Every structure is written in structure tokens, then in C-alpha cells.
NUKOLLUM-8182 format. One record per residue (C-alpha): residue number from 1; x negated, y negated, z. Coordinates in nm, 4 decimals, always signed. Layout:
BEGIN
+-----+----------+----------+----------+
| num |       c1 |       c2 |       c3 |
+-----+----------+----------+----------+
| NUM |        X |        Y |        Z |
...
+-----+----------+----------+----------+
This chain:
BEGIN
+-----+----------+----------+----------+
| num |       c1 |       c2 |       c3 |
+-----+----------+----------+----------+
|   1 |  -4.6319 |  +1.3863 |  -0.6472 |
|   2 |  -4.7784 |  +1.0583 |  -0.7568 |
|   3 |  -4.6888 |  +0.7641 |  -0.5533 |
|   4 |  -4.6003 |  +0.5438 |  -0.8509 |
|   5 |  -4.2415 |  +0.4858 |  -0.9024 |
|   6 |  -4.0678 |  +0.7410 |  -1.1109 |
|   7 |  -3.6948 |  +0.7691 |  -1.1610 |
|   8 |  -3.7046 |  +1.1140 |  -1.3217 |
|   9 |  -3.7537 |  +1.3194 |  -1.0017 |
|  10 |  -3.4994 |  +1.1225 |  -0.8246 |
|  11 |  -3.2545 |  +1.1840 |  -1.1119 |
|  12 |  -3.3209 |  +1.5586 |  -1.0946 |
|  13 |  -3.2984 |  +1.5700 |  -0.7191 |
|  14 |  -2.9433 |  +1.3721 |  -0.7450 |
|  15 |  -2.7969 |  +1.6108 |  -1.0102 |
|  16 |  -2.8822 |  +1.9112 |  -0.8078 |
|  17 |  -2.7612 |  +1.7385 |  -0.4788 |
|  18 |  -2.4292 |  +1.6686 |  -0.6339 |
|  19 |  -2.4085 |  +2.0337 |  -0.7507 |
|  20 |  -2.4951 |  +2.1737 |  -0.4042 |
|  21 |  -2.2514 |  +1.9518 |  -0.2009 |
|  22 |  -1.9548 |  +2.0408 |  -0.4445 |
|  23 |  -2.0296 |  +2.4116 |  -0.4016 |
|  24 |  -2.0470 |  +2.3710 |  -0.0250 |
|  25 |  -1.7233 |  +2.1835 |  -0.0121 |
|  26 |  -1.5400 |  +2.4316 |  -0.2496 |
|  27 |  -1.6582 |  +2.6988 |  -0.0167 |
|  28 |  -1.5435 |  +2.5037 |  +0.2885 |
|  29 |  -1.1925 |  +2.4115 |  +0.1276 |
|  30 |  -1.1334 |  +2.7607 |  +0.0213 |
|  31 |  -0.8442 |  +2.6707 |  -0.2050 |
|  32 |  -0.9364 |  +2.3962 |  -0.4689 |
|  33 |  -1.2168 |  +2.3159 |  -0.6821 |
|  34 |  -1.3632 |  +2.0000 |  -0.8275 |
|  35 |  -1.2600 |  +1.8823 |  -1.1772 |
|  36 |  -1.5144 |  +1.6819 |  -1.3486 |
|  37 |  -1.5250 |  +1.3703 |  -1.5698 |
|  38 |  -1.8280 |  +1.2889 |  -1.7724 |
|  39 |  -1.8285 |  +0.9400 |  -1.8770 |
|  40 |  -2.0591 |  +0.6908 |  -2.0803 |
|  41 |  -2.1221 |  +0.3250 |  -1.9988 |
|  42 |  -2.1344 |  +0.0903 |  -2.2944 |
|  43 |  -2.4149 |  -0.1158 |  -2.1798 |
|  44 |  -2.6293 |  +0.1965 |  -2.0951 |
|  45 |  -2.6273 |  +0.4943 |  -1.8820 |
|  46 |  -2.3219 |  +0.7039 |  -1.7632 |
|  47 |  -2.2285 |  +0.9905 |  -1.5063 |
|  48 |  -2.0208 |  +1.2513 |  -1.3846 |
|  49 |  -1.7460 |  +1.1941 |  -1.1407 |
|  50 |  -1.5940 |  +1.5074 |  -0.9573 |
|  51 |  -1.2798 |  +1.5123 |  -0.7426 |
|  52 |  -1.0847 |  +1.7884 |  -0.5502 |
|  53 |  -0.7231 |  +1.7289 |  -0.5014 |
|  54 |  -0.4699 |  +1.8801 |  -0.2894 |
|  55 |  -0.7077 |  +2.1730 |  -0.1175 |
|  56 |  -0.6664 |  +2.3566 |  +0.1920 |
|  57 |  -0.8840 |  +2.1268 |  +0.4019 |
|  58 |  -0.9148 |  +1.8304 |  +0.1847 |
|  59 |  -0.6399 |  +1.6050 |  +0.0747 |
|  60 |  -0.9093 |  +1.4363 |  -0.1696 |
|  61 |  -1.2762 |  +1.4639 |  -0.1864 |
|  62 |  -1.4754 |  +1.2746 |  -0.4504 |
|  63 |  -1.8465 |  +1.3248 |  -0.5240 |
|  64 |  -1.9903 |  +1.1089 |  -0.7959 |
|  65 |  -2.3332 |  +1.0996 |  -0.9880 |
|  66 |  -2.4100 |  +0.7853 |  -1.1923 |
|  67 |  -2.7056 |  +0.6517 |  -1.3823 |
|  68 |  -2.6666 |  +0.3182 |  -1.5204 |
|  69 |  -2.9040 |  +0.0374 |  -1.6847 |
|  70 |  -2.8597 |  -0.2958 |  -1.7990 |
|  71 |  -3.0376 |  -0.5987 |  -1.9241 |
|  72 |  -2.9374 |  -0.8501 |  -1.6496 |
|  73 |  -2.8449 |  -0.7782 |  -1.2908 |
|  74 |  -2.5067 |  -0.8857 |  -1.1735 |
|  75 |  -2.4665 |  -1.1638 |  -0.9129 |
|  76 |  -2.4078 |  -0.9290 |  -0.6331 |
|  77 |  -2.7640 |  -0.7648 |  -0.6777 |
|  78 |  -2.9409 |  -1.1149 |  -0.7076 |
|  79 |  -2.7763 |  -1.3141 |  -0.4272 |
|  80 |  -3.0640 |  -1.2082 |  -0.1741 |
|  81 |  -3.3156 |  -1.1419 |  -0.4681 |
|  82 |  -3.2904 |  -1.4493 |  -0.6845 |
|  83 |  -3.6462 |  -1.3650 |  -0.8260 |
|  84 |  -3.4874 |  -1.0538 |  -1.0217 |
|  85 |  -3.2199 |  -1.2683 |  -1.1962 |
|  86 |  -3.2430 |  -1.1823 |  -1.5571 |
|  87 |  -3.4556 |  -0.8581 |  -1.5042 |
|  88 |  -3.3840 |  -0.5273 |  -1.6745 |
|  89 |  -3.2732 |  -0.2683 |  -1.4424 |
|  90 |  -3.1801 |  +0.0816 |  -1.3717 |
|  91 |  -2.9768 |  +0.2696 |  -1.0848 |
|  92 |  -2.9243 |  +0.6027 |  -1.0186 |
|  93 |  -2.7295 |  +0.7624 |  -0.7098 |
|  94 |  -2.4867 |  +1.0212 |  -0.5733 |
|  95 |  -2.1887 |  +0.8691 |  -0.3693 |
|  96 |  -1.9180 |  +1.0805 |  -0.2049 |
|  97 |  -1.6008 |  +1.0124 |  +0.0418 |
|  98 |  -1.3942 |  +1.3050 |  +0.1764 |
|  99 |  -1.0327 |  +1.2503 |  +0.3050 |
| 100 |  -0.9317 |  +1.5785 |  +0.4870 |
| 101 |  -0.5609 |  +1.6425 |  +0.5392 |
| 102 |  -0.5889 |  +1.7225 |  +0.9187 |
| 103 |  -0.6104 |  +1.3969 |  +1.1159 |
| 104 |  -0.8358 |  +1.5612 |  +1.3412 |
| 105 |  -1.1166 |  +1.6130 |  +1.0907 |
| 106 |  -1.2841 |  +1.2734 |  +1.0272 |
| 107 |  -1.3199 |  +1.0960 |  +0.7107 |
| 108 |  -1.6806 |  +1.0657 |  +0.5968 |
| 109 |  -1.8663 |  +0.8871 |  +0.3247 |
| 110 |  -2.2560 |  +0.9553 |  +0.2017 |
| 111 |  -2.4396 |  +0.7654 |  -0.0610 |
| 112 |  -2.7959 |  +0.8001 |  -0.1713 |
| 113 |  -2.9380 |  +0.5737 |  -0.4447 |
| 114 |  -3.2593 |  +0.4573 |  -0.6109 |
| 115 |  -3.3043 |  +0.1263 |  -0.7997 |
| 116 |  -3.5720 |  -0.0202 |  -0.9931 |
| 117 |  -3.5936 |  -0.3714 |  -1.2223 |
| 118 |  -3.8696 |  -0.4993 |  -1.4409 |
| 119 |  -3.8952 |  -0.8781 |  -1.3929 |
| 120 |  -4.0638 |  -1.0288 |  -1.6961 |
| 121 |  -4.4369 |  -1.0364 |  -1.6721 |
| 122 |  -4.4449 |  -0.8369 |  -1.3258 |
| 123 |  -4.4756 |  -0.5010 |  -1.1779 |
| 124 |  -4.1566 |  -0.2954 |  -1.1581 |
| 125 |  -3.9638 |  -0.3533 |  -0.8245 |
| 126 |  -3.7971 |  -0.0590 |  -0.6809 |
| 127 |  -3.6148 |  +0.0511 |  -0.3735 |
| 128 |  -3.4127 |  +0.3347 |  -0.2179 |
| 129 |  -3.0993 |  +0.2961 |  -0.0293 |
| 130 |  -2.8126 |  +0.5115 |  +0.1321 |
| 131 |  -2.7108 |  +0.6732 |  +0.4436 |
| 132 |  -2.3908 |  +0.8510 |  +0.5834 |
| 133 |  -2.1232 |  +0.7639 |  +0.8209 |
| 134 |  -1.8115 |  +0.9133 |  +1.0027 |
| 135 |  -1.4793 |  +0.7887 |  +1.0473 |
| 136 |  -1.2688 |  +0.9751 |  +1.3146 |
| 137 |  -0.8931 |  +0.9059 |  +1.3868 |
| 138 |  -0.8953 |  +1.1241 |  +1.6996 |
| 139 |  -1.2668 |  +1.1355 |  +1.8011 |
| 140 |  -1.4385 |  +1.4227 |  +1.9857 |
| 141 |  -1.7543 |  +1.3245 |  +2.1833 |
| 142 |  -1.9135 |  +1.6781 |  +2.0846 |
| 143 |  -1.8659 |  +1.5851 |  +1.7326 |
| 144 |  -2.0081 |  +1.2584 |  +1.7370 |
| 145 |  -2.3128 |  +1.3775 |  +1.9293 |
| 146 |  -2.3695 |  +1.6449 |  +1.6779 |
| 147 |  -2.3600 |  +1.3930 |  +1.3837 |
| 148 |  -2.6172 |  +1.1439 |  +1.5614 |
| 149 |  -2.8402 |  +1.4270 |  +1.6875 |
| 150 |  -2.8741 |  +1.5645 |  +1.3316 |
| 151 |  -2.9174 |  +1.2173 |  +1.2076 |
| 152 |  -3.2079 |  +1.1550 |  +1.4656 |
| 153 |  -3.3703 |  +1.4729 |  +1.4021 |
| 154 |  -3.3904 |  +1.4167 |  +1.0295 |
| 155 |  -3.5501 |  +1.0772 |  +1.0923 |
| 156 |  -3.8310 |  +1.2238 |  +1.3117 |
| 157 |  -4.0745 |  +1.2970 |  +1.0256 |
| 158 |  -4.0362 |  +0.9284 |  +0.8876 |
| 159 |  -4.0867 |  +0.7178 |  +1.2129 |
| 160 |  -3.9182 |  +0.9186 |  +1.4757 |
| 161 |  -3.6913 |  +0.7348 |  +1.7157 |
| 162 |  -3.7705 |  +0.3879 |  +1.5709 |
| 163 |  -3.6296 |  +0.4768 |  +1.2206 |
| 164 |  -3.3299 |  +0.6468 |  +1.3788 |
| 165 |  -3.2690 |  +0.3286 |  +1.5863 |
| 166 |  -3.3267 |  +0.1000 |  +1.3015 |
| 167 |  -3.1025 |  +0.2779 |  +1.0634 |
| 168 |  -2.8341 |  +0.3632 |  +1.3005 |
| 169 |  -2.8039 |  -0.0246 |  +1.3991 |
| 170 |  -2.8018 |  -0.1125 |  +1.0318 |
| 171 |  -2.5256 |  +0.1397 |  +0.9936 |
| 172 |  -2.3124 |  -0.0104 |  +1.2728 |
| 173 |  -2.3738 |  -0.3660 |  +1.1417 |
| 174 |  -2.2906 |  -0.3108 |  +0.7681 |
| 175 |  -1.9699 |  -0.0694 |  +0.8346 |
| 176 |  -1.8059 |  -0.3477 |  +1.0340 |
| 177 |  -1.4822 |  -0.5280 |  +0.9504 |
| 178 |  -1.5277 |  -0.8872 |  +1.0646 |
| 179 |  -1.1488 |  -0.9662 |  +1.0183 |
| 180 |  -1.0738 |  -0.6889 |  +1.2437 |
| 181 |  -1.3657 |  -0.7094 |  +1.4944 |
| 182 |  -1.4270 |  -0.3380 |  +1.4958 |
| 183 |  -1.6638 |  -0.0680 |  +1.3147 |
| 184 |  -1.5371 |  +0.1462 |  +1.0282 |
| 185 |  -1.6005 |  +0.4348 |  +1.2704 |
| 186 |  -1.8706 |  +0.6012 |  +1.4614 |
| 187 |  -2.1556 |  +0.5172 |  +1.2278 |
| 188 |  -2.4740 |  +0.7251 |  +1.1527 |
| 189 |  -2.7434 |  +0.5945 |  +0.9153 |
| 190 |  -2.7727 |  +0.3135 |  +0.6666 |
| 191 |  -3.0732 |  +0.1728 |  +0.4716 |
| 192 |  -3.1245 |  -0.0588 |  +0.1655 |
| 193 |  -3.4305 |  -0.2011 |  -0.0048 |
| 194 |  -3.6475 |  +0.0796 |  +0.1332 |
| 195 |  -3.9881 |  +0.0823 |  -0.0105 |
| 196 |  -4.2182 |  +0.0655 |  +0.2804 |
| 197 |  -4.4691 |  +0.3416 |  +0.3005 |
| 198 |  -4.4681 |  +0.4199 |  -0.0603 |
| 199 |  -4.2563 |  +0.5960 |  -0.3274 |
| 200 |  -4.3090 |  +0.9426 |  -0.2108 |
| 201 |  -4.2498 |  +0.8783 |  +0.1546 |
| 202 |  -3.9309 |  +0.6941 |  +0.0657 |
| 203 |  -3.8066 |  +0.9532 |  -0.1847 |
| 204 |  -3.9005 |  +1.2205 |  +0.0886 |
| 205 |  -3.6604 |  +1.0410 |  +0.3194 |
| 206 |  -3.3910 |  +0.9962 |  +0.0685 |
| 207 |  -3.3729 |  +1.3896 |  +0.0302 |
| 208 |  -3.3800 |  +1.4441 |  +0.3788 |
| 209 |  -3.0560 |  +1.2283 |  +0.4258 |
| 210 |  -2.8880 |  +1.3826 |  +0.1278 |
| 211 |  -2.9698 |  +1.7372 |  +0.2150 |
| 212 |  -2.8845 |  +1.6879 |  +0.5970 |
| 213 |  -2.5411 |  +1.5437 |  +0.5184 |
| 214 |  -2.3403 |  +1.8797 |  +0.4955 |
| 215 |  -2.5486 |  +2.0114 |  +0.7810 |
| 216 |  -2.3994 |  +1.7311 |  +0.9895 |
| 217 |  -2.0502 |  +1.7473 |  +0.8591 |
| 218 |  -1.9580 |  +2.0989 |  +0.7851 |
| 219 |  -1.9561 |  +2.2020 |  +1.1472 |
| 220 |  -1.7307 |  +1.9425 |  +1.2548 |
| 221 |  -1.4856 |  +2.0651 |  +0.9735 |
| 222 |  -1.4938 |  +2.3997 |  +1.0842 |
| 223 |  -1.4264 |  +2.2974 |  +1.4748 |
| 224 |  -1.1316 |  +2.1089 |  +1.3782 |
| 225 |  -0.9783 |  +2.2447 |  +1.0774 |
| 226 |  -0.7276 |  +2.4378 |  +1.2580 |
| 227 |  -0.6095 |  +2.1877 |  +1.5174 |
| 228 |  -0.2409 |  +2.1600 |  +1.5125 |
| 229 |  -0.0870 |  +1.8276 |  +1.4417 |
| 230 |  +0.2394 |  +1.6784 |  +1.3657 |
| 231 |  +0.4105 |  +1.3783 |  +1.2089 |
| 232 |  +0.2844 |  +1.1447 |  +1.4664 |
| 233 |  -0.0985 |  +1.2205 |  +1.4007 |
| 234 |  -0.0321 |  +1.1990 |  +1.0523 |
| 235 |  +0.1235 |  +0.8760 |  +1.0355 |
| 236 |  -0.1562 |  +0.7411 |  +1.2199 |
| 237 |  -0.4225 |  +0.8890 |  +0.9982 |
| 238 |  -0.2327 |  +0.7089 |  +0.7105 |
| 239 |  -0.2267 |  +0.3871 |  +0.9104 |
| 240 |  -0.6016 |  +0.3993 |  +0.9840 |
| 241 |  -0.6908 |  +0.4868 |  +0.6337 |
| 242 |  -0.5740 |  +0.1223 |  +0.5728 |
| 243 |  -0.8940 |  +0.0088 |  +0.7445 |
| 244 |  -1.1062 |  +0.2220 |  +0.4995 |
| 245 |  -0.9292 |  +0.0558 |  +0.2037 |
| 246 |  -0.9879 |  -0.2930 |  +0.3816 |
| 247 |  -1.3475 |  -0.2215 |  +0.4123 |
| 248 |  -1.4119 |  -0.0942 |  +0.0725 |
| 249 |  -1.2330 |  -0.3515 |  -0.1186 |
| 250 |  -1.3191 |  -0.6760 |  +0.1064 |
| 251 |  -1.6712 |  -0.5754 |  +0.2666 |
| 252 |  -1.8435 |  -0.3253 |  +0.0575 |
| 253 |  -2.1405 |  -0.4380 |  -0.1721 |
| 254 |  -2.1664 |  -0.1231 |  -0.3662 |
| 255 |  -1.7983 |  -0.1515 |  -0.4784 |
| 256 |  -1.8827 |  -0.5011 |  -0.5882 |
| 257 |  -2.1945 |  -0.4151 |  -0.7625 |
| 258 |  -2.0148 |  -0.1432 |  -0.9560 |
| 259 |  -1.7361 |  -0.3605 |  -1.0729 |
| 260 |  -1.9683 |  -0.6713 |  -1.1531 |
| 261 |  -2.2101 |  -0.4382 |  -1.3381 |
| 262 |  -1.9338 |  -0.2901 |  -1.5697 |
| 263 |  -1.9048 |  +0.0439 |  -1.4078 |
| 264 |  -1.6428 |  +0.3062 |  -1.4618 |
| 265 |  -1.3544 |  +0.1648 |  -1.2283 |
| 266 |  -1.2018 |  +0.4782 |  -1.2064 |
| 267 |  -1.5039 |  +0.6500 |  -1.0299 |
| 268 |  -1.5721 |  +0.3225 |  -0.8200 |
| 269 |  -1.2539 |  +0.3391 |  -0.6566 |
| 270 |  -1.2363 |  +0.7161 |  -0.6038 |
| 271 |  -1.3425 |  +0.6589 |  -0.2639 |
| 272 |  -0.9936 |  +0.5222 |  -0.1788 |
| 273 |  -0.7617 |  +0.7846 |  -0.0041 |
| 274 |  -0.4665 |  +0.9296 |  -0.2012 |
| 275 |  -0.2107 |  +0.8173 |  +0.0637 |
| 276 |  -0.2280 |  +0.5285 |  +0.2980 |
| 277 |  +0.0177 |  +0.2863 |  +0.5104 |
| 278 |  +0.0080 |  -0.0283 |  +0.6458 |
| 279 |  +0.2442 |  -0.1531 |  +0.9374 |
| 280 |  +0.2764 |  -0.5256 |  +1.0480 |
| 281 |  +0.1752 |  -0.5772 |  +1.4057 |
| 282 |  +0.1040 |  -0.2131 |  +1.5021 |
| 283 |  +0.0035 |  -0.1493 |  +1.8548 |
| 284 |  -0.0568 |  +0.1897 |  +1.9965 |
| 285 |  +0.1078 |  +0.3162 |  +2.3069 |
| 286 |  -0.0770 |  +0.2398 |  +2.6270 |
| 287 |  -0.2985 |  +0.5253 |  +2.7455 |
| 288 |  -0.2071 |  +0.7151 |  +2.4201 |
| 289 |  -0.4611 |  +0.9278 |  +2.1981 |
| 290 |  -0.4233 |  +0.6656 |  +1.9351 |
| 291 |  -0.5039 |  +0.3678 |  +2.1715 |
| 292 |  -0.8186 |  +0.5735 |  +2.2733 |
| 293 |  -0.9655 |  +0.5311 |  +1.9330 |
| 294 |  -1.0316 |  +0.1583 |  +2.0010 |
| 295 |  -1.2766 |  +0.2476 |  +2.2569 |
| 296 |  -1.4988 |  +0.4011 |  +1.9873 |
| 297 |  -1.4846 |  +0.1188 |  +1.7378 |
| 298 |  -1.7898 |  -0.0697 |  +1.8614 |
| 299 |  -2.1703 |  +0.0206 |  +1.8464 |
| 300 |  -2.2890 |  +0.2520 |  +2.1117 |
| 301 |  -2.5893 |  +0.4931 |  +2.1770 |
| 302 |  -2.3936 |  +0.8101 |  +2.1075 |
| 303 |  -2.6888 |  +1.0189 |  +2.2299 |
| 304 |  -2.7236 |  +0.8496 |  +2.5583 |
| 305 |  -2.4009 |  +0.6897 |  +2.7118 |
| 306 |  -2.0942 |  +0.8838 |  +2.8520 |
| 307 |  -1.7818 |  +0.9301 |  +2.6763 |
| 308 |  -1.5129 |  +0.6578 |  +2.6744 |
+-----+----------+----------+----------+
């Protein structure tokens, strides 16, 4: 592959990635299938949003592919890159969020994306971004170690332990709710503005992250899908889903970029859970499994430190 930036192979990879993940999720769920909405964006581009509802495992799972372009970048994209103001741009990506029904299966998110802009009179500016993270309600140390071990393994060809450490730390810092002083979950990988090492190397890393996601998540689902639960666990799951909503609507740059750039609102907000509840002044019972979660909502070296 040439090391010149080229959106075409990225587009092909991401379309195939959406297909492969949807096929894997349908097999894992065993009951429901994805419904697809294809859509076009007035300013340029479009996508296909796929949502699985009321499945055997997943209460809702959304996997979206989008390719959008425009003549002028929105403010959310130029706040830290003012030299790109007014530049024509293109962005292509796959984003997903899975909300399982069983509270013992973690919620998860993955996104891989590519962006390029052409400032007048200058060479194209491009970068890759993405990652995946895990949000358990009733955490299991074995699941978290498996998740992070796979993340570290896929980073090995791309800088080894230093790549994993940097993108794991970035994930901890990004998926953080400052108004709650807690992380959204137990992290994973996150990166943005990645162009170091050239286009081919960055694209290979994006492929590794995208293809590694189901290898990380599916074994956790298989281990926890038949764990018995009752009303107490379900209520706590719905309460904690409220934190997911708070992050997506208050903190997430991707949500803001999508809305500011005229994206399809229904597709942008398909990451939100189908059911959620808020409770004023909720305090978990002392020494309960619900209270135990708090100890996991801070950055930690999950592959080195003992369990909470």
C-alpha cells in the first residue's frame, strides 16, 4: 500500500468491519437481527445505521457506518486546530454501542474513524482516531484483565507497551465524568489525531483495533450471559446507565461534532440506552456489590494491580 493518504481503502475496511461485527453480534445474540437504515446527508455523504432490539442477549445494539463531508468544519473540530477553519473535509467511521439486558454483561463502545481536510493552498491534513472501552455494572476482574490483555497484545506491533500505556491512559482521561469525579468504566484504548509513523502504519493500527474488538468482548458475553439476576440488579443497571447518558450528552466530542456538522440525529443518538432511570441522592448499601463498583471507577493498571 502506498503511504499517501487515501480514504478509499479505509472506506472499504470500515464497510466490511460493520458487516463482520453485525454478523458476530447476531450469532452471539441468537434471537434478533439488525434492521438497517440507509441515509443521505444534505451537505454530502451518508451512511447506514443498524440497530438490533429486544434480543436474547442485547436489549439494544447499534452499529453505524458513516461517510460525511462538508465545505467548512464545525466549531467542535477546529477548537484545537484553528488552522483548519474553513477547510473542506471528509470523515468516515464505524461506531457502536451495545446495551445488554443482563446486568452482569458490561455495556461496551467501539469507534474507529478517519478524517481528512484540505486547507486552501496546503497539503491534505489527515488523522485516525478511535478505540474501545468497557462499562461494567458488576465488574469481574477476570473479564477486565482479558479486555486489557487483548488491548495490550494488539498494540504490540505498533510501539509495544508504550503504545498500550499511552492509549490506555488517554482512554482513562477521555472517558471521565468530571462532574462525578469518576471514569465511565474500566477503560480500554482511545486515540485521536493519529498520523505518527505514516498513513499505512496508522491504518494498520486502526484495523487491529477494529478487528480486535469482538475478540475482546465476545468471551465476556459468553461467560456472563447466563448469570442469574433479579430486580435489584436490573434497577442498578438502569441507574448506572444514567452515567452513560450523562457522558454522551455532556462530555463526548463525537456527539457534539456529529450534531454540529449536520449529521443524522437519530444515528448519532442511537448510542443511548433504550431504558434508563435517575434517582436523586442514590447511595448504595455499605459492603454491597453495588458499592463495590465505585472502587473500579478510577484509573488503574489492570494487568498489574490486585483486585479491589
